[in-house]
C-alpha positions in Angstrom: 0.3 0.1 0.0 2.5 2.7 0.7 4.5 1.5 -2.7 1.4 2.6 -4.5 0.9 5.8 -2.5 4.2 6.9 -3.0 4.2 6.1 -6.6 1.0 8.0 -7.1 2.4 10.7 -5.2 5.3 11.2 -8.0 3.1 10.7 -10.6 1.2 13.8 -9.8 4.2 16.2 -9.4 4.5 18.2 -12.5 7.8 18.6 -14.2 9.2 15.3 -13.4 11.4 13.7 -15.9 9.6 11.0 -18.2 12.3 8.2 -16.9 11.0 9.0 -13.1 7.5 8.8 -14.3 8.0 5.5 -16.2 9.7 4.1 -12.8 6.7 5.5 -10.7 4.3 3.6 -13.0 6.2 0.2 -12.8 6.2 0.7 -8.8 2.6 1.7 -8.9 1.7 -1.5 -11.0 3.8 -3.6 -8.3 2.4 -2.2 -5.5 -1.3 -2.9 -6.9 -0.5 -6.5 -7.6 1.2 -6.8 -4.1 -1.7 -5.3 -2.5 -4.4 -7.9 -4.3 -2.0 -11.0 -3.8 -2.0 -10.1 -0.2 -5.9 -10.3 -0.1 -6.0 -13.7 -1.3 -7.2 -16.6 1.1 -4.6 -19.0 2.6 -5.7 -22.4 3.8 -4.3 -22.8 7.4 -2.9 -26.4 8.0 -4.6 -29.0 10.1 -2.6 -29.4 13.1 -5.1 -31.4 14.9 -4.4 -34.4 12.6 -0.9 -34.0 13.2 -1.1 -34.0 17.2 -3.2 -37.3 16.7 -0.4 -38.8 14.7 2.1 -37.8 17.3 0.3 -39.5 20.0 -0.3 -42.5 18.1 3.5 -43.0 17.7 3.9 -42.9 21.6 1.5 -45.7 22.4 
């Protein structure tokens, strides 16, 4: 989120060289993709089955 905010701020400044705007555009894209990926759901591992297997080994 900070990357997209910083890149967006750089893009709106008038009189910036074109190569800086290009880099800021790439940074904006990367930041948006990272923000979207971080919102994806993640499946939690099932630790209860691991505990049961560990208990069975001790019996």
